[in-house]
N, CA, C and O atoms as a GROMACS GRO file, in nm:
protein
  368
    1ARG      N    1   0.086  -0.118   0.003
    1ARG     CA    2   0.002  -0.001   0.000
    1ARG      C    3   0.088   0.124   0.000
    1ARG      O    4   0.169   0.142   0.091
    2PRO      N    5   0.073   0.210  -0.100
    2PRO     CA    6   0.161   0.329  -0.108
    2PRO      C    7   0.123   0.432   0.001
    2PRO      O    8   0.006   0.443   0.039
    3PRO      N    9   0.218   0.504   0.048
    3PRO     CA   10   0.188   0.610   0.151
    3PRO      C   11   0.102   0.718   0.086
    3PRO      O   12   0.113   0.745  -0.034
    4GLU      N   13   0.016   0.780   0.168
    4GLU     CA   14  -0.074   0.882   0.120
    4GLU      C   15   0.012   1.010   0.100
    4GLU      O   16   0.091   1.050   0.185
    5ALA      N   17  -0.010   1.068  -0.015
    5ALA     CA   18   0.060   1.195  -0.045
    5ALA      C   19  -0.003   1.313   0.030
    5ALA      O   20  -0.125   1.322   0.039
    6PRO      N   21   0.079   1.403   0.083
    6PRO     CA   22   0.019   1.520   0.152
    6PRO      C   23  -0.063   1.606   0.053
    6PRO      O   24  -0.033   1.612  -0.066
    7ALA      N   25  -0.163   1.670   0.104
    7ALA     CA   26  -0.244   1.756   0.017
    7ALA      C   27  -0.162   1.879  -0.028
    7ALA      O   28  -0.084   1.935   0.050
    8PRO      N   29  -0.179   1.917  -0.149
    8PRO     CA   30  -0.105   2.034  -0.194
    8PRO      C   31  -0.138   2.161  -0.110
    8PRO      O   32  -0.253   2.182  -0.072
    9ALA      N   33  -0.041   2.240  -0.084
    9ALA     CA   34  -0.061   2.360   0.000
    9ALA      C   35  -0.168   2.451  -0.056
    9ALA      O   36  -0.247   2.509   0.019
   10ALA      N   37  -0.172   2.464  -0.190
   10ALA     CA   38  -0.272   2.556  -0.251
   10ALA      C   39  -0.413   2.515  -0.221
   10ALA      O   40  -0.500   2.600  -0.205
   11CYS      N   41  -0.438   2.384  -0.212
   11CYS     CA   42  -0.572   2.334  -0.184
   11CYS      C   43  -0.616   2.361  -0.040
   11CYS      O   44  -0.730   2.396  -0.013
   12ALA      N   45  -0.520   2.343   0.050
   12ALA     CA   46  -0.546   2.358   0.193
   12ALA      C   47  -0.558   2.505   0.231
   12ALA      O   48  -0.624   2.540   0.329
   13ALA      N   49  -0.492   2.592   0.152
   13ALA     CA   50  -0.487   2.729   0.190
   13ALA      C   51  -0.624   2.805   0.185
   13ALA      O   52  -0.644   2.904   0.257
   14GLY      N   53  -0.713   2.760   0.103
   14GLY     CA   54  -0.843   2.825   0.094
   14GLY      C   55  -0.952   2.744   0.167
   14GLY      O   56  -1.069   2.754   0.130
   15ARG      N   57  -0.919   2.670   0.264
   15ARG     CA   58  -1.022   2.588   0.338
   15ARG      C   59  -0.998   2.603   0.487
   15ARG      O   60  -0.885   2.593   0.535
   16TRP      N   61  -1.106   2.628   0.560
   16TRP     CA   62  -1.101   2.648   0.704
   16TRP      C   63  -1.209   2.564   0.768
   16TRP      O   64  -1.318   2.551   0.713
   17SER      N   65  -1.179   2.506   0.883
   17SER     CA   66  -1.276   2.439   0.973
   17SER      C   67  -1.314   2.546   1.072
   17SER      O   68  -1.228   2.597   1.144
   18LEU      N   69  -1.440   2.582   1.077
   18LEU     CA   70  -1.490   2.694   1.165
   18LEU      C   71  -1.588   2.644   1.266
   18LEU      O   72  -1.687   2.580   1.232
   19THR      N   73  -1.560   2.673   1.392
   19THR     CA   74  -1.653   2.633   1.498
   19THR      C   75  -1.682   2.758   1.583
   19THR      O   76  -1.602   2.851   1.590
   20THR      N   77  -1.800   2.755   1.649
   20THR     CA   78  -1.837   2.862   1.743
   20THR      C   79  -1.891   2.804   1.874
   20THR      O   80  -1.940   2.692   1.879
   21GLU      N   81  -1.880   2.884   1.975
   21GLU     CA   82  -1.943   2.852   2.106
   21GLU      C   83  -2.039   2.962   2.137
   21GLU      O   84  -1.996   3.074   2.164
   22PRO      N   85  -2.170   2.937   2.133
   22PRO     CA   86  -2.238   2.811   2.102
   22PRO      C   87  -2.240   2.788   1.955
   22PRO      O   88  -2.228   2.883   1.877
   23PRO      N   89  -2.254   2.662   1.913
   23PRO     CA   90  -2.268   2.629   1.771
   23PRO      C   91  -2.398   2.679   1.708
   23PRO      O   92  -2.490   2.720   1.779
   24GLY      N   93  -2.407   2.677   1.578
   24GLY     CA   94  -2.534   2.710   1.512
   24GLY      C   95  -2.536   2.853   1.457
   24GLY      O   96  -2.642   2.905   1.425
   25ALA      N   97  -2.417   2.917   1.445
   25ALA     CA   98  -2.411   3.052   1.392
   25ALA      C   99  -2.403   3.046   1.243
   25ALA      O  100  -2.336   2.958   1.188
   26GLN      N  101  -2.471   3.139   1.172
   26GLN     CA  102  -2.463   3.152   1.031
   26GLN      C  103  -2.325   3.207   1.000
   26GLN      O  104  -2.274   3.293   1.071
   27VAL      N  105  -2.264   3.155   0.890
   27VAL     CA  106  -2.136   3.209   0.842
   27VAL      C  107  -2.170   3.285   0.712
   27VAL      O  108  -2.214   3.225   0.614
   28ILE      N  109  -2.150   3.413   0.714
   28ILE     CA  110  -2.193   3.502   0.602
   28ILE      C  111  -2.065   3.573   0.548
   28ILE      O  112  -1.992   3.640   0.621
   29ARG      N  113  -2.044   3.553   0.418
   29ARG     CA  114  -1.932   3.620   0.351
   29ARG      C  115  -1.962   3.774   0.337
   29ARG      O  116  -2.064   3.812   0.281
   30VAL      N  117  -1.877   3.854   0.388
   30VAL     CA  118  -1.893   3.998   0.388
   30VAL      C  119  -1.897   4.055   0.248
   30VAL      O  120  -1.973   4.147   0.220
   31LEU      N  121  -1.814   4.000   0.158
   31LEU     CA  122  -1.797   4.054   0.023
   31LEU      C  123  -1.938   4.063  -0.048
   31LEU      O  124  -1.968   4.165  -0.111
   32ASP      N  125  -2.019   3.963  -0.037
   32ASP     CA  126  -2.148   3.963  -0.111
   32ASP      C  127  -2.273   3.926  -0.023
   32ASP      O  128  -2.386   3.920  -0.073
   33GLY      N  129  -2.251   3.904   0.103
   33GLY     CA  130  -2.366   3.870   0.193
   33GLY      C  131  -2.413   3.728   0.179
   33GLY      O  132  -2.515   3.692   0.238
   34LYS      N  133  -2.342   3.642   0.102
   34LYS     CA  134  -2.380   3.503   0.090
   34LYS      C  135  -2.363   3.425   0.210
   34LYS      O  136  -2.258   3.435   0.274
   35VAL      N  137  -2.465   3.340   0.249
   35VAL     CA  138  -2.452   3.254   0.364
   35VAL      C  139  -2.377   3.130   0.318
   35VAL      O  140  -2.421   3.060   0.228
   36LEU      N  141  -2.261   3.105   0.382
   36LEU     CA  142  -2.170   2.992   0.341
   36LEU      C  143  -2.206   2.867   0.421
   36LEU      O  144  -2.168   2.758   0.380
   37GLY      N  145  -2.275   2.877   0.531
   37GLY     CA  146  -2.306   2.757   0.611
   37GLY      C  147  -2.343   2.796   0.748
   37GLY      O  148  -2.366   2.913   0.778
   38GLN      N  149  -2.348   2.696   0.835
   38GLN     CA  150  -2.380   2.716   0.977
   38GLN      C  151  -2.278   2.637   1.059
   38GLN      O  152  -2.246   2.522   1.026
   39THR      N  153  -2.228   2.697   1.165
   39THR     CA  154  -2.124   2.634   1.242
   39THR      C  155  -2.181   2.513   1.325
   39THR      O  156  -2.294   2.517   1.374
   40PRO      N  157  -2.096   2.407   1.338
   40PRO     CA  158  -1.960   2.392   1.281
   40PRO      C  159  -1.966   2.357   1.130
   40PRO      O  160  -2.054   2.285   1.084
   41CYS      N  161  -1.868   2.410   1.056
   41CYS     CA  162  -1.872   2.390   0.912
   41CYS      C  163  -1.731   2.402   0.853
   41CYS      O  164  -1.638   2.450   0.918
   42GLU      N  165  -1.718   2.358   0.730
   42GLU     CA  166  -1.599   2.381   0.649
   42GLU      C  167  -1.626   2.497   0.554
   42GLU      O  168  -1.728   2.498   0.485
   43VAL      N  169  -1.538   2.595   0.551
   43VAL     CA  170  -1.554   2.709   0.463
   43VAL      C  171  -1.441   2.709   0.364
   43VAL      O  172  -1.325   2.690   0.400
   44THR      N  173  -1.477   2.731   0.235
   44THR     CA  174  -1.368   2.728   0.133
   44THR      C  175  -1.373   2.862   0.057
   44THR      O  176  -1.478   2.927   0.050
   45SER      N  177  -1.261   2.901   0.002
   45SER     CA  178  -1.249   3.017  -0.077
   45SER      C  179  -1.187   2.979  -0.213
   45SER      O  180  -1.092   2.901  -0.218
   46SER      N  181  -1.242   3.033  -0.321
   46SER     CA  182  -1.192   3.006  -0.450
   46SER      C  183  -1.051   3.071  -0.476
   46SER      O  184  -0.975   3.028  -0.563
   47ASP      N  185  -1.024   3.175  -0.396
   47ASP     CA  186  -0.896   3.247  -0.415
   47ASP      C  187  -0.808   3.212  -0.296
   47ASP      O  188  -0.823   3.271  -0.189
   48GLU      N  189  -0.716   3.115  -0.312
   48GLU     CA  190  -0.632   3.067  -0.199
   48GLU      C  191  -0.536   3.173  -0.154
   48GLU      O  192  -0.486   3.162  -0.042
   49ALA      N  193  -0.505   3.276  -0.233
   49ALA     CA  194  -0.401   3.374  -0.195
   49ALA      C  195  -0.452   3.478  -0.101
   49ALA      O  196  -0.375   3.538  -0.026
   50SER      N  197  -0.580   3.504  -0.102
   50SER     CA  198  -0.632   3.616  -0.016
   50SER      C  199  -0.712   3.566   0.100
   50SER      O  200  -0.761   3.453   0.100
   51GLU      N  201  -0.725   3.655   0.203
   51GLU     CA  202  -0.807   3.621   0.318
   51GLU      C  203  -0.956   3.628   0.283
   51GLU      O  204  -0.998   3.694   0.188
   52LEU      N  205  -1.031   3.559   0.361
   52LEU     CA  206  -1.179   3.559   0.348
   52LEU      C  207  -1.236   3.622   0.474
   52LEU      O  208  -1.202   3.581   0.584
   53VAL      N  209  -1.322   3.722   0.459
   53VAL     CA  210  -1.382   3.793   0.570
   53VAL      C  211  -1.525   3.741   0.579
   53VAL      O  212  -1.600   3.746   0.482
   54VAL      N  213  -1.563   3.690   0.697
   54VAL     CA  214  -1.699   3.640   0.724
   54VAL      C  215  -1.752   3.706   0.848
   54VAL      O  216  -1.675   3.756   0.930
   55VAL      N  217  -1.884   3.706   0.864
   55VAL     CA  218  -1.955   3.743   0.984
   55VAL      C  219  -2.024   3.622   1.041
   55VAL      O  220  -2.094   3.550   0.970
   56LEU      N  221  -2.004   3.600   1.173
   56LEU     CA  222  -2.073   3.492   1.242
   56LEU      C  223  -2.196   3.555   1.310
   56LEU      O  224  -2.184   3.647   1.391
   57ARG      N  225  -2.315   3.502   1.274
   57ARG     CA  226  -2.438   3.564   1.322
   57ARG      C  227  -2.528   3.458   1.380
   57ARG      O  228  -2.556   3.357   1.317
   58ARG      N  229  -2.574   3.485   1.505
   58ARG     CA  230  -2.669   3.396   1.574
   58ARG      C  231  -2.767   3.480   1.658
   58ARG      O  232  -2.725   3.574   1.725
   59ASP      N  233  -2.892   3.448   1.655
   59ASP     CA  234  -2.993   3.522   1.733
   59ASP      C  235  -2.952   3.525   1.876
   59ASP      O  236  -2.910   3.423   1.932
   60GLY      N  237  -2.963   3.643   1.940
   60GLY     CA  238  -2.932   3.655   2.081
   60GLY      C  239  -2.784   3.681   2.111
   60GLY      O  240  -2.744   3.691   2.227
   61PHE      N  241  -2.704   3.691   2.006
   61PHE     CA  242  -2.558   3.714   2.024
   61PHE      C  243  -2.514   3.829   1.929
   61PHE      O  244  -2.573   3.852   1.824
   62PHE      N  245  -2.410   3.896   1.970
   62PHE     CA  246  -2.350   4.003   1.883
   62PHE      C  247  -2.288   3.938   1.760
   62PHE      O  248  -2.230   3.830   1.770
   63ASP      N  249  -2.299   4.000   1.645
   63ASP     CA  250  -2.227   3.957   1.528
   63ASP      C  251  -2.082   3.964   1.549
   63ASP      O  252  -2.035   4.054   1.619
   64LYS      N  253  -2.002   3.870   1.491
   64LYS     CA  254  -1.859   3.873   1.507
   64LYS      C  255  -1.796   3.860   1.368
   64LYS      O  256  -1.819   3.763   1.295
   65GLU      N  257  -1.716   3.960   1.334
   65GLU     CA  258  -1.647   3.959   1.201
   65GLU      C  259  -1.514   3.885   1.224
   65GLU      O  260  -1.441   3.912   1.319
   66VAL      N  261  -1.486   3.791   1.131
   66VAL     CA  262  -1.364   3.711   1.141
   66VAL      C  263  -1.294   3.712   1.006
   66VAL      O  264  -1.356   3.691   0.902
   67LYS      N  265  -1.163   3.736   1.010
   67LYS     CA  266  -1.081   3.732   0.889
   67LYS      C  267  -1.009   3.597   0.892
   67LYS      O  268  -0.933   3.566   0.984
   68LEU      N  269  -1.035   3.519   0.788
   68LEU     CA  270  -0.972   3.385   0.768
   68LEU      C  271  -0.853   3.405   0.674
   68LEU      O  272  -0.870   3.431   0.554
   69ASP      N  273  -0.736   3.394   0.729
   69ASP     CA  274  -0.612   3.416   0.654
   69ASP      C  275  -0.548   3.282   0.620
   69ASP      O  276  -0.520   3.205   0.711
   70PRO      N  277  -0.524   3.251   0.495
   70PRO     CA  278  -0.464   3.125   0.451
   70PRO      C  279  -0.330   3.097   0.517
   70PRO      O  280  -0.288   2.982   0.527
   71ARG      N  281  -0.262   3.204   0.562
   71ARG     CA  282  -0.128   3.189   0.618
   71ARG      C  283  -0.131   3.155   0.768
   71ARG      O  284  -0.028   3.125   0.827
   72GLN      N  285  -0.251   3.159   0.831
   72GLN     CA  286  -0.263   3.143   0.972
   72GLN      C  287  -0.341   3.017   1.014
   72GLN      O  288  -0.418   3.021   1.110
   73GLY      N  289  -0.321   2.909   0.943
   73GLY     CA  290  -0.382   2.787   0.981
   73GLY      C  291  -0.522   2.769   0.923
   73GLY      O  292  -0.580   2.861   0.867
   74SER      N  293  -0.573   2.647   0.939
   74SER     CA  294  -0.700   2.614   0.880
   74SER      C  295  -0.814   2.591   0.980
   74SER      O  296  -0.926   2.557   0.940
   75ARG      N  297  -0.788   2.608   1.104
   75ARG     CA  298  -0.888   2.583   1.207
   75ARG      C  299  -0.916   2.712   1.288
   75ARG      O  300  -0.823   2.776   1.338
   76ARG      N  301  -1.042   2.746   1.301
   76ARG     CA  302  -1.077   2.866   1.381
   76ARG      C  303  -1.189   2.830   1.476
   76ARG      O  304  -1.283   2.760   1.438
   77SER      N  305  -1.180   2.875   1.593
   77SER     CA  306  -1.286   2.858   1.694
   77SER      C  307  -1.314   2.991   1.758
   77SER      O  308  -1.222   3.054   1.811
   78GLU      N  309  -1.437   3.037   1.755
   78GLU     CA  310  -1.470   3.169   1.804
   78GLU      C  311  -1.585   3.157   1.913
   78GLU      O  312  -1.674   3.073   1.903
   79VAL      N  313  -1.576   3.244   2.015
   79VAL     CA  314  -1.677   3.250   2.115
   79VAL      C  315  -1.770   3.369   2.090
   79VAL      O  316  -1.723   3.482   2.079
   80LEU      N  317  -1.897   3.345   2.080
   80LEU     CA  318  -1.991   3.451   2.053
   80LEU      C  319  -2.034   3.511   2.185
   80LEU      O  320  -2.050   3.439   2.284
   81VAL      N  321  -2.053   3.644   2.190
   81VAL     CA  322  -2.096   3.712   2.310
   81VAL      C  323  -2.242   3.736   2.311
   81VAL      O  324  -2.298   3.795   2.218
   82PRO      N  325  -2.309   3.689   2.420
   82PRO     CA  326  -2.457   3.705   2.423
   82PRO      C  327  -2.498   3.851   2.447
   82PRO      O  328  -2.427   3.926   2.514
   83ILE      N  329  -2.610   3.888   2.392
   83ILE     CA  330  -2.668   4.021   2.412
   83ILE      C  331  -2.757   4.010   2.532
   83ILE      O  332  -2.850   3.929   2.533
   84THR      N  333  -2.730   4.092   2.635
   84THR     CA  334  -2.813   4.091   2.754
   84THR      C  335  -2.904   4.218   2.755
   84THR      O  336  -2.880   4.312   2.680
   85ASP      N  337  -3.007   4.217   2.841
   85ASP     CA  338  -3.098   4.327   2.848
   85ASP      C  339  -3.026   4.457   2.880
   85ASP      O  340  -3.057   4.563   2.825
   86LYS      N  341  -2.929   4.447   2.970
   86LYS     CA  342  -2.847   4.565   3.007
   86LYS      C  343  -2.780   4.624   2.886
   86LYS      O  344  -2.781   4.747   2.870
   87GLN      N  345  -2.719   4.543   2.796
   87GLN     CA  346  -2.649   4.589   2.677
   87GLN      C  347  -2.750   4.650   2.577
   87GLN      O  348  -2.718   4.747   2.508
   88ILE      N  349  -2.875   4.592   2.572
   88ILE     CA  350  -2.970   4.649   2.477
   88ILE      C  351  -3.005   4.791   2.518
   88ILE      O  352  -3.018   4.879   2.432
   89LYS      N  353  -3.022   4.817   2.652
   89LYS     CA  354  -3.056   4.951   2.696
   89LYS      C  355  -2.943   5.052   2.666
   89LYS      O  356  -2.970   5.167   2.634
   90ILE      N  357  -2.816   5.006   2.676
   90ILE     CA  358  -2.705   5.093   2.639
   90ILE      C  359  -2.705   5.129   2.497
   90ILE      O  360  -2.668   5.242   2.463
   91LEU      N  361  -2.746   5.034   2.405
   91LEU     CA  362  -2.745   5.059   2.264
   91LEU      C  363  -2.863   5.147   2.220
   91LEU      O  364  -2.859   5.205   2.112
   92GLU      N  365  -2.965   5.158   2.300
   92GLU     CA  366  -3.085   5.237   2.257
   92GLU      C  367  -3.069   5.383   2.269
   92GLU      O  368  -3.160   5.458   2.237
   0.00000   0.00000   0.00000
């Protein structure tokens, strides 16, 4: 059985494994507003050379903008901050 060849760097560069606490956040590409999935998920970019900017959105939590950079690894885990009644009053 031949050894498995490592994946080419170019293929891995545009792919991220994205998780959130709590799970179930929408992953929205900032460039065009397209929903790419719901966490936990795999996110891919057609342009391996550039970073991908997404917003993580879940009801009851603040939106979180995340820059996925192909030079900084392929796994991201983000903690979403809940919106409390006290914070809603400050925003009004």
